Backbone as CSV, one residue per row, in Angstrom:
resi,resn,N_x,N_y,N_z,CA_x,CA_y,CA_z,C_x,C_y,C_z
1,MET,84.405,106.224,111.726,83.008,105.872,111.509,82.757,104.477,112.066
2,THR,81.581,104.278,112.657,81.290,102.983,113.254,79.837,102.588,112.992
3,ILE,79.603,101.277,113.049,78.246,100.745,113.084,78.190,99.714,114.197
4,ASN,76.977,99.399,114.615,76.780,98.340,115.596,76.522,97.031,114.864
5,PHE,77.260,95.997,115.245,77.088,94.674,114.652,77.197,93.632,115.747
6,ARG,76.134,92.880,115.947,76.101,91.849,116.990,76.499,92.428,118.349
7,ASP,75.921,93.574,118.673,76.167,94.240,119.955,77.624,94.633,120.151
8,ASN,78.314,94.894,119.061,79.690,95.357,119.157,79.929,96.405,118.069
9,THR,81.102,96.988,118.073,81.409,98.073,117.153,82.288,97.606,116.002
10,VAL,81.886,97.950,114.781,82.726,97.747,113.601,83.201,99.124,113.141
11,PHE,84.500,99.280,113.029,85.099,100.558,112.654,85.477,100.546,111.178
12,TYR,85.229,101.658,110.491,85.575,101.748,109.069,85.794,103.196,108.683
13,LEU,86.381,103.400,107.501,86.589,104.733,106.950,86.098,104.761,105.511
14,ARG,85.612,105.930,105.084,85.184,106.113,103.695,85.832,107.386,103.175
15,GLN,86.598,107.265,102.088,87.365,108.383,101.552,87.378,108.341,100.027
16,GLY,87.422,109.505,99.397,87.579,109.584,97.958,86.273,109.692,97.198
17,LYS,86.391,109.788,95.865,85.234,109.895,94.992,85.409,108.972,93.790
18,GLY,84.272,108.462,93.292,84.305,107.577,92.136,83.585,106.278,92.428
19,PRO,83.820,105.258,91.623,83.219,103.937,91.886,83.659,103.423,93.254
20,THR,82.777,102.755,93.957,83.104,102.275,95.304,84.048,101.080,95.259
21,LEU,85.099,101.159,96.062,86.096,100.097,96.177,86.266,99.757,97.651
22,VAL,85.988,98.508,98.009,86.102,98.047,99.387,87.420,97.288,99.543
23,LEU,88.220,97.692,100.531,89.518,97.060,100.787,89.456,96.315,102.119
24,LEU,89.746,95.017,102.078,89.680,94.183,103.285,91.072,93.643,103.618
25,HIS,91.533,93.933,104.820,92.881,93.580,105.253,93.008,92.101,105.604
26,GLY,94.240,91.699,105.891,94.524,90.315,106.266,94.646,90.108,107.756
27,PHE,95.029,88.914,108.133,95.198,88.505,109.529,96.328,89.297,110.175
28,LEU,96.096,89.724,111.430,97.024,90.537,112.220,97.253,91.917,111.610
29,GLU,96.318,92.349,110.769,96.389,93.676,110.172,95.135,94.456,110.538
30,SER,95.008,95.636,109.974,93.811,96.454,110.159,93.655,97.323,108.923
31,LEU,92.675,98.199,108.934,92.491,99.077,107.780,93.693,99.985,107.546
32,THR,94.552,100.137,108.549,95.742,100.977,108.364,96.720,100.376,107.360
33,MET,96.593,99.084,107.051,97.508,98.457,106.087,97.418,99.110,104.715
34,TRP,96.254,99.720,104.418,96.027,100.299,103.096,96.552,101.725,102.973
35,LYS,97.089,102.279,104.061,97.524,103.680,104.078,98.489,104.024,102.937
36,PRO,99.462,103.150,102.596,100.379,103.494,101.504,99.699,103.629,100.141
37,LEU,98.531,103.010,99.988,97.845,103.014,98.697,96.765,104.092,98.582
38,LEU,96.292,104.599,99.703,95.118,105.474,99.693,95.293,106.801,98.958
39,PRO,96.438,107.483,99.063,96.549,108.754,98.336,96.239,108.619,96.852
40,GLU,96.662,107.521,96.253,96.407,107.291,94.831,95.001,106.762,94.584
41,LEU,94.590,105.773,95.359,93.301,105.121,95.099,92.119,106.051,95.342
42,THR,92.226,106.925,96.332,91.101,107.811,96.638,90.907,108.902,95.583
43,ARG,91.861,109.058,94.697,91.687,109.995,93.588,90.757,109.427,92.521
44,GLN,90.644,108.105,92.517,89.875,107.444,91.464,88.664,106.672,91.986
45,PHE,88.668,106.375,93.299,87.614,105.539,93.850,87.067,106.111,95.161
46,ASP,85.841,105.742,95.430,85.205,105.959,96.726,85.613,104.762,97.572
47,VAL,86.652,104.919,98.376,87.291,103.794,99.051,86.727,103.586,100.461
48,ILE,86.312,102.362,100.730,85.857,101.980,102.071,86.840,100.956,102.626
49,THR,87.457,101.289,103.745,88.342,100.353,104.442,87.691,99.982,105.764
50,ILE,87.787,98.720,106.137,87.059,98.200,107.299,87.997,97.412,108.204
51,ASP,87.911,97.646,109.505,88.566,96.772,110.478,87.693,95.529,110.634
52,LEU,88.181,94.391,110.162,87.410,93.158,110.280,87.318,92.727,111.740
53,LEU,86.411,91.810,112.019,86.132,91.388,113.391,87.408,90.963,114.120
54,GLY,87.573,91.479,115.342,88.725,91.114,116.159,90.016,91.802,115.769
55,HIS,89.951,92.756,114.861,91.142,93.464,114.390,90.940,94.973,114.504
56,GLY,92.045,95.695,114.629,91.972,97.150,114.690,91.075,97.627,115.818
57,LYS,90.119,98.487,115.476,89.202,99.042,116.461,87.854,98.326,116.477
58,THR,87.776,97.191,115.793,86.530,96.405,115.769,86.600,95.287,116.802
59,GLY,85.494,95.094,117.504,85.476,94.134,118.593,85.339,92.681,118.169
60,THR,85.414,91.815,119.147,85.218,90.377,118.962,83.758,90.062,119.241
61,VAL,83.098,89.358,118.334,81.655,89.141,118.484,81.273,87.677,118.672
62,ALA,82.241,86.764,118.513,81.918,85.342,118.648,83.181,84.558,118.968
63,GLU,83.016,83.324,119.397,84.165,82.464,119.670,84.901,82.116,118.387
64,ILE,84.132,82.024,117.295,84.705,81.753,115.985,84.251,82.838,115.017
65,HIS,85.195,83.534,114.420,84.865,84.519,113.391,84.953,83.831,112.030
66,SER,83.871,83.221,111.634,83.857,82.554,110.330,83.957,83.597,109.230
67,MET,84.354,83.151,108.043,84.442,84.068,106.917,83.056,84.604,106.573
68,GLU,82.041,83.784,106.773,80.665,84.212,106.514,80.239,85.307,107.491
69,LEU,80.614,85.156,108.754,80.265,86.160,109.765,80.938,87.492,109.449
70,MET,82.185,87.426,109.029,82.881,88.660,108.688,82.289,89.302,107.429
71,ALA,81.856,88.461,106.488,81.188,88.991,105.291,79.888,89.697,105.666
72,GLU,79.187,89.174,106.648,77.955,89.816,107.113,78.255,91.173,107.739
73,ALA,79.372,91.273,108.449,79.763,92.554,109.036,80.085,93.568,107.940
74,VAL,80.755,93.119,106.888,81.066,93.993,105.754,79.779,94.455,105.076
75,GLU,78.846,93.536,104.893,77.564,93.874,104.269,76.814,94.899,105.103
76,ALA,76.924,94.793,106.426,76.253,95.742,107.317,76.828,97.149,107.136
77,VAL,78.139,97.243,106.917,78.762,98.548,106.658,78.236,99.135,105.353
78,LEU,78.213,98.324,104.306,77.747,98.816,103.010,76.279,99.219,103.065
79,LYS,75.495,98.469,103.804,74.083,98.805,103.956,73.930,100.147,104.670
80,ALA,74.743,100.355,105.714,74.686,101.613,106.455,75.093,102.798,105.573
81,GLU,76.016,102.548,104.637,76.485,103.605,103.737,75.663,103.680,102.441
82,LYS,74.616,102.852,102.371,73.717,102.838,101.207,74.459,102.529,99.894
83,ILE,75.391,101.584,99.981,76.138,101.137,98.809,75.440,99.921,98.204
84,LYS,75.039,100.035,96.966,74.339,98.925,96.297,75.288,97.993,95.560
85,LYS,76.388,98.548,95.040,77.368,97.737,94.326,78.772,98.258,94.591
86,ALA,79.733,97.348,94.647,81.108,97.755,94.892,82.070,96.719,94.339
87,SER,83.286,97.156,94.075,84.379,96.244,93.764,85.147,95.987,95.056
88,PHE,85.813,94.843,95.130,86.489,94.434,96.360,87.927,94.014,96.081
89,VAL,88.812,94.378,97.014,90.166,93.833,97.059,90.351,93.241,98.446
90,GLY,90.730,91.972,98.519,90.937,91.325,99.804,92.339,90.777,99.933
91,HIS,93.054,91.209,100.973,94.414,90.735,101.205,94.408,89.519,102.126
92,SER,94.952,88.402,101.651,95.104,87.192,102.460,93.764,86.774,103.081
93,MET,93.614,86.865,104.406,92.342,86.536,105.043,91.212,87.384,104.471
94,GLY,91.512,88.636,104.141,90.510,89.505,103.529,89.993,88.930,102.218
95,GLY,90.852,88.205,101.504,90.422,87.538,100.281,89.440,86.424,100.563
96,TYR,89.644,85.705,101.670,88.687,84.666,102.063,87.322,85.294,102.334
97,VAL,87.354,86.464,102.960,86.109,87.175,103.281,85.430,87.660,101.998
98,VAL,86.220,88.156,101.054,85.660,88.615,99.783,84.904,87.491,99.085
99,LEU,85.482,86.300,99.054,84.816,85.183,98.382,83.580,84.726,99.147
100,ALA,83.615,84.796,100.473,82.417,84.487,101.258,81.337,85.522,100.959
101,PHE,81.742,86.777,100.821,80.804,87.855,100.484,80.200,87.605,99.102
102,ALA,81.032,87.199,98.153,80.555,86.941,96.794,79.521,85.825,96.772
103,GLU,79.688,84.861,97.667,78.740,83.747,97.737,77.438,84.173,98.424
104,LEU,77.552,84.976,99.465,76.375,85.370,100.245,75.623,86.545,99.642
105,PHE,76.356,87.487,99.042,75.740,88.728,98.549,76.170,88.999,97.097
106,PRO,75.861,88.095,96.185,76.354,88.215,94.809,75.890,89.466,94.075
107,LYS,74.749,90.028,94.461,74.235,91.212,93.766,74.978,92.488,94.166
108,THR,75.710,92.433,95.256,76.400,93.623,95.760,77.833,93.737,95.255
109,ILE,78.436,92.606,94.920,79.842,92.620,94.512,79.957,92.631,92.994
110,GLU,80.634,93.653,92.491,80.748,93.848,91.043,82.011,93.224,90.465
111,ASN,83.140,93.473,91.117,84.432,92.939,90.683,85.229,92.551,91.918
112,LEU,86.188,91.631,91.764,86.983,91.241,92.927,88.432,90.980,92.542
113,ILE,89.294,91.304,93.482,90.722,91.017,93.348,91.191,90.338,94.629
114,LEU,91.802,89.173,94.472,92.425,88.479,95.596,93.895,88.876,95.629
115,LEU,94.306,89.499,96.714,95.682,89.968,96.877,96.404,89.062,97.863
116,ASN,97.396,88.313,97.366,98.123,87.366,98.224,97.150,86.439,98.945
117,SER,96.205,85.897,98.213,95.159,85.067,98.806,94.839,83.893,97.895
118,THR,93.932,83.035,98.339,93.572,81.830,97.601,92.119,81.473,97.873
119,PRO,91.445,80.841,96.910,90.080,80.387,97.157,90.011,79.029,97.851
120,LEU,91.166,78.394,98.043,91.180,77.058,98.632,91.060,77.109,100.153
121,ASP,90.573,76.024,100.729,90.538,75.906,102.182,91.903,75.456,102.688
122,ASP,92.048,75.360,103.987,93.316,74.943,104.581,93.619,73.478,104.293
123,SER,94.876,73.180,104.042,95.318,71.789,103.962,95.335,71.202,105.371
124,ILE,95.477,69.909,105.470,95.557,69.262,106.788,96.723,69.833,107.587
125,THR,97.854,70.006,106.924,99.035,70.561,107.597,98.777,71.970,108.090
126,ARG,98.121,72.788,107.264,97.832,74.151,107.661,96.858,74.188,108.840
127,LYS,95.877,73.294,108.841,94.946,73.222,109.975,95.692,72.877,111.262
128,GLU,96.625,71.945,111.170,97.419,71.569,112.341,98.269,72.746,112.817
129,ASN,98.808,73.491,111.867,99.608,74.666,112.223,98.761,75.725,112.927
130,ARG,97.512,75.843,112.523,96.633,76.822,113.173,96.334,76.392,114.612
131,GLU,96.179,75.103,114.838,95.969,74.622,116.203,97.180,74.935,117.070
132,ARG,98.353,74.746,116.508,99.576,75.074,117.253,99.668,76.582,117.504
133,ALA,99.199,77.359,116.531,99.222,78.820,116.680,98.351,79.266,117.849
134,ILE,97.202,78.617,118.013,96.306,78.959,119.118,96.973,78.691,120.458
135,VAL,97.663,77.563,120.561,98.382,77.224,121.793,99.478,78.249,122.054
136,LEU,100.204,78.613,121.000,101.333,79.539,121.148,100.882,80.929,121.561
137,ILE,99.826,81.431,120.926,99.423,82.807,121.251,98.849,82.912,122.654
138,LYS,98.257,81.849,123.154,97.767,81.872,124.527,98.914,82.005,125.523
139,LYS,100.047,81.361,125.218,101.187,81.361,126.132,102.130,82.530,125.880
140,TYR,102.392,82.809,124.608,103.393,83.814,124.263,102.867,84.741,123.162
141,PRO,101.911,85.607,123.473,101.311,86.452,122.434,102.300,87.343,121.710
142,GLU,103.240,87.934,122.440,104.206,88.830,121.796,105.098,88.070,120.826
143,ALA,105.555,86.901,121.223,106.411,86.093,120.350,105.641,85.642,119.112
144,PHE,104.373,85.260,119.302,103.546,84.816,118.177,103.379,85.939,117.159
145,ILE,103.042,87.128,117.632,102.809,88.254,116.736,104.103,88.683,116.046
146,SER,105.199,88.726,116.782,106.476,89.113,116.206,106.879,88.164,115.085
147,MET,106.797,86.893,115.354,107.167,85.887,114.358,106.185,85.893,113.186
148,GLY,104.882,86.006,113.516,103.856,85.952,112.486,103.964,87.092,111.494
149,VAL,104.236,88.295,111.974,104.335,89.461,111.094,105.601,89.400,110.249
150,THR,106.729,89.121,110.879,108.006,89.074,110.155,107.977,88.050,109.033
151,ASN,107.352,86.910,109.287,107.334,85.821,108.304,106.453,86.119,107.092
152,LEU,105.721,87.229,107.115,104.880,87.573,105.971,105.686,88.199,104.834
153,PHE,106.870,88.685,105.146,107.720,89.331,104.157,108.726,88.331,103.586
154,SER,109.168,88.588,102.359,110.248,87.776,101.819,111.482,87.996,102.689
155,LYS,112.407,87.057,102.665,113.586,87.131,103.529,114.365,88.424,103.322
156,GLU,114.559,88.799,102.071,115.298,90.013,101.761,114.563,91.251,102.253
157,ASN,113.246,91.287,102.023,112.468,92.474,102.385,112.229,92.604,103.882
158,SER,112.372,91.509,104.623,112.198,91.596,106.078,113.269,92.472,106.706
159,GLU,114.381,92.664,106.014,115.438,93.549,106.491,115.261,94.969,105.952
160,ILE,114.644,95.070,104.768,114.445,96.381,104.147,113.313,97.156,104.817
161,TYR,112.238,96.432,105.173,111.034,97.089,105.694,110.896,96.929,107.204
162,LEU,111.973,97.149,107.913,111.972,97.001,109.367,110.969,97.938,110.035
163,GLU,110.884,99.173,109.562,109.971,100.145,110.169,108.518,99.706,109.998
164,GLU,108.155,99.264,108.786,106.784,98.816,108.523,106.447,97.569,109.336
165,ILE,107.420,96.691,109.482,107.207,95.476,110.268,106.949,95.824,111.727
166,GLU,107.745,96.733,112.262,107.584,97.128,113.661,106.244,97.831,113.894
167,GLN,105.822,98.643,112.932,104.534,99.313,113.055,103.392,98.292,113.074
168,THR,103.482,97.288,112.211,102.450,96.254,112.153,102.414,95.449,113.452
169,LYS,103.579,95.127,113.964,103.660,94.390,115.231,103.054,95.214,116.373
170,THR,103.424,96.476,116.441,102.945,97.346,117.523,101.427,97.420,117.532
171,GLU,100.845,97.560,116.349,99.388,97.634,116.263,98.745,96.295,116.617
172,ALA,99.314,95.203,116.095,98.737,93.881,116.335,98.763,93.502,117.815
173,LEU,99.748,94.021,118.553,99.842,93.734,119.983,98.688,94.350,120.766
174,LEU,97.965,95.284,120.148,96.806,95.897,120.794,95.535,95.081,120.586
175,PHE,95.566,94.130,119.645,94.395,93.298,119.400,94.213,92.327,120.564
176,SER,92.980,91.983,120.873,92.746,91.021,121.946,93.135,89.620,121.491
177,VAL,93.701,88.854,122.408,94.045,87.456,122.111,92.784,86.684,121.734
178,GLU,91.689,87.003,122.390,90.403,86.357,122.105,90.004,86.568,120.639
179,GLY,90.175,87.799,120.156,89.820,88.104,118.774,90.725,87.408,117.780
180,ILE,92.032,87.382,118.070,92.977,86.716,117.178,92.657,85.230,117.078
181,ILE,92.356,84.606,118.209,92.026,83.185,118.208,90.737,82.929,117.444
182,ALA,89.750,83.810,117.600,88.485,83.653,116.876,88.709,83.673,115.368
183,ASN,89.677,84.480,114.919,89.979,84.553,113.492,90.785,83.350,113.016
184,ILE,91.695,82.869,113.836,92.435,81.656,113.484,91.458,80.497,113.296
185,LYS,90.513,80.371,114.223,89.520,79.299,114.126,88.663,79.452,112.868
186,GLY,88.304,80.693,112.549,87.499,80.938,111.363,88.217,80.551,110.087
187,MET,89.505,80.876,110.015,90.283,80.514,108.827,90.457,79.001,108.723
188,LYS,90.667,78.368,109.850,90.849,76.914,109.850,89.598,76.195,109.346
189,LEU,88.433,76.699,109.698,87.171,76.027,109.369,86.554,76.499,108.051
190,ARG,87.203,77.414,107.359,86.583,77.964,106.149,86.468,76.907,105.042
191,ASP,85.472,77.110,104.201,85.243,76.217,103.064,86.095,76.644,101.878
192,THR,86.371,75.693,100.998,86.982,76.072,99.729,85.938,76.811,98.893
193,ARG,86.366,77.831,98.191,85.441,78.593,97.349,85.984,78.693,95.925
194,LEU,86.550,77.597,95.491,87.065,77.522,94.133,85.939,77.712,93.117
195,GLU,84.795,77.098,93.379,83.660,77.209,92.458,83.074,78.625,92.471
196,VAL,83.121,79.276,93.631,82.632,80.653,93.716,83.464,81.545,92.793
197,LEU,84.781,81.387,92.861,85.656,82.182,92.000,85.449,81.805,90.536
198,LYS,85.330,80.522,90.284,85.158,80.038,88.905,83.885,80.581,88.275
199,ASN,82.809,80.633,89.041,81.506,81.033,88.516,81.210,82.519,88.662
200,PHE,82.136,83.275,89.234,81.910,84.703,89.434,81.804,85.393,88.075
201,ASN,80.768,86.200,87.897,80.490,86.799,86.592,81.153,88.153,86.360
202,GLY,81.598,88.804,87.422,82.248,90.099,87.256,83.705,89.943,86.881
203,LYS,84.408,91.072,86.816,85.846,91.013,86.571,86.531,90.475,87.817
204,LYS,87.533,89.637,87.614,88.216,89.002,88.741,89.696,88.859,88.421
205,ALA,90.499,88.897,89.471,91.945,88.778,89.286,92.592,88.293,90.574
206,ILE,93.780,87.743,90.425,94.627,87.368,91.559,95.945,88.117,91.409
207,ILE,96.392,88.740,92.484,97.708,89.375,92.513,98.552,88.601,93.521
208,ALA,99.740,88.166,93.101,100.543,87.294,93.964,102.002,87.708,93.975
209,GLY,102.617,87.641,95.157,104.045,87.910,95.294,104.846,86.702,94.836
210,GLN,105.854,86.941,94.045,106.628,85.835,93.492,107.425,85.085,94.550
211,GLU,107.653,85.726,95.691,108.383,85.064,96.782,107.498,84.916,98.021
212,ASP,106.198,84.822,97.811,105.250,84.718,98.923,105.495,83.421,99.694
213,PRO,105.825,83.506,100.997,106.072,82.299,101.787,104.784,81.620,102.268
214,ILE,103.643,82.267,102.072,102.373,81.744,102.566,101.563,81.099,101.441
215,ILE,101.432,81.793,100.328,100.637,81.322,99.191,101.589,80.988,98.043
216,GLU,101.707,79.711,97.694,102.672,79.292,96.680,102.202,79.652,95.268
217,MET,103.131,80.170,94.486,102.828,80.588,93.124,102.370,79.413,92.259
218,GLU,102.991,78.271,92.428,102.642,77.109,91.606,101.165,76.751,91.740
219,GLY,100.663,76.775,92.976,99.255,76.462,93.199,98.342,77.503,92.581
220,LEU,98.752,78.773,92.649,97.932,79.845,92.088,97.872,79.779,90.566
221,LEU,98.935,79.307,89.955,98.929,79.160,88.500,97.843,78.170,88.074
222,GLY,97.715,77.076,88.822,96.670,76.100,88.529,95.287,76.656,88.774
223,ILE,95.127,77.401,89.873,93.839,78.016,90.200,93.449,79.030,89.139
224,SER,94.425,79.823,88.697,94.179,80.819,87.664,93.642,80.168,86.395
225,ALA,94.259,79.070,85.992,93.834,78.375,84.774,92.465,77.735,84.954
226,GLU,92.255,77.094,86.100,91.001,76.374,86.337,89.804,77.303,86.450
227,THR,90.002,78.487,87.019,88.886,79.409,87.247,88.815,80.534,86.221
228,ASN,89.742,80.509,85.261,89.796,81.558,84.231,89.944,82.938,84.865
229,THR,90.855,83.012,85.842,91.108,84.259,86.568,92.508,84.765,86.243
230,PRO,92.643,85.956,85.699,93.974,86.492,85.397,94.851,86.559,86.650
231,LEU,96.123,86.197,86.488,97.074,86.204,87.597,98.167,87.227,87.309
232,PHE,98.325,88.185,88.227,99.368,89.196,88.108,100.473,88.877,89.106
233,LYS,101.679,88.683,88.625,102.818,88.398,89.486,103.547,89.696,89.806
234,VAL,103.829,89.902,91.094,104.555,91.104,91.510,105.754,90.703,92.361
235,GLN,106.628,91.637,92.623,107.821,91.364,93.407,107.481,91.167,94.882
236,GLY,108.354,90.449,95.588,108.233,90.348,97.033,107.455,89.166,97.544
237,GLY,107.106,89.254,98.848,106.448,88.162,99.528,104.952,88.342,99.686
238,HIS,104.455,88.158,100.922,103.020,88.143,101.187,102.436,89.538,101.389
239,MET,103.285,90.539,101.538,102.825,91.894,101.839,102.992,92.788,100.614
240,SER,102.307,92.453,99.559,102.503,93.137,98.285,102.143,94.617,98.341
241,HIS,101.221,94.997,99.216,100.855,96.410,99.317,102.025,97.262,99.809
242,ILE,103.015,96.631,100.433,104.227,97.315,100.876,105.397,96.975,99.953
243,GLU,105.602,95.683,99.713,106.762,95.216,98.959,106.668,95.533,97.464
244,ALA,105.456,95.675,96.953,105.273,95.945,95.524,104.243,97.061,95.341
245,ARG,104.352,98.090,96.152,103.355,99.173,96.160,103.106,99.762,94.782
246,ASP,104.167,100.111,94.076,103.997,100.763,92.779,103.312,99.848,91.772
247,GLU,103.655,98.571,91.819,103.020,97.616,90.914,101.534,97.471,91.230
248,ILE,101.204,97.420,92.524,99.812,97.297,92.946,99.002,98.504,92.490
249,LEU,99.592,99.684,92.641,98.894,100.917,92.268,98.728,101.054,90.761
250,GLU,99.482,100.293,90.020,99.301,100.268,88.568,98.241,99.241,88.177
251,ILE,98.266,98.085,88.831,97.372,96.979,88.465,95.917,97.260,88.829
252,ILE,95.663,97.657,90.081,94.279,97.781,90.549,93.464,98.791,89.738
253,PRO,93.912,100.037,89.587,93.105,100.989,88.804,92.943,100.560,87.346
254,ARG,94.022,100.045,86.753,93.944,99.635,85.359,92.954,98.497,85.162
255,PHE,92.968,97.565,86.100,92.078,96.407,86.001,90.620,96.796,86.174
256,LEU,90.371,97.772,87.046,88.998,98.152,87.353,88.482,99.334,86.531
257,GLU,89.321,99.934,85.716,88.939,101.182,85.056,87.775,101.052,84.103
258,HIS,87.518,99.860,83.575,86.405,99.691,82.643,85.134,99.204,83.336
259,SER,85.155,99.212,84.672,83.986,98.756,85.420,82.821,99.725,85.252
260,ASN,81.656,99.190,84.960,80.431,100.011,84.848,79.746,100.018,86.193
261,HIS,80.157,100.943,87.039,79.669,100.969,88.429,78.369,101.777,88.510
262,VAL,77.376,101.182,89.142,76.115,101.892,89.335,75.750,101.813,90.815
263,GLN,75.483,102.967,91.418,75.068,102.990,92.822,73.612,103.317,92.931
């Protein structure tokens, strides 16, 4: 399924029955990342998965894919599908988009879960690393993607999930370098949305890998306390949908089961 957004194509899928649940993938991923979870989730939810700008089968629409721009693309999908309210799960970069969506379209988002993500903006060091990433991907795209994907898993799991890692790399190599850079720039320039999470009135949660090399648990513990957001700790690194699949499939439905969804 596709819609036109800024003279380009946004690709998405809609499957299942029940309250609407929107799943937003992370950087160097696509809607295919949710495949391990869909057989279970589609039994309980009307699931919408979207290829965010510059990823999967969705095109690049700007030099910088800000989190706000990507939230607008998500809103355009929901508008096309006549969805008035939905719950959201955002993985990593997808979590940044979820919070931008919550700020821009508060009446549409009912509940949110940040999966291996944070409401904070980039630190100075992280911004510098993103600049280096842009230089690297221009010169050595295959090396950048290979290293970037592998480093998302805990050290132990990077050897266990070799097949999943290779599949993610293979797909990411099909993304345009232009699109990847536009997303790196968008993440680097994103605002902190700590107050958005703190003031969010719906149900909210953070799910975090205990060995996540990208998002530190210590920082999330402070964010959880400051924003009154429940924190669920699961096994593994940054790819909890793979490394902690069974735990994720227990947490998400249970957390959202009391949602009063109205379309």
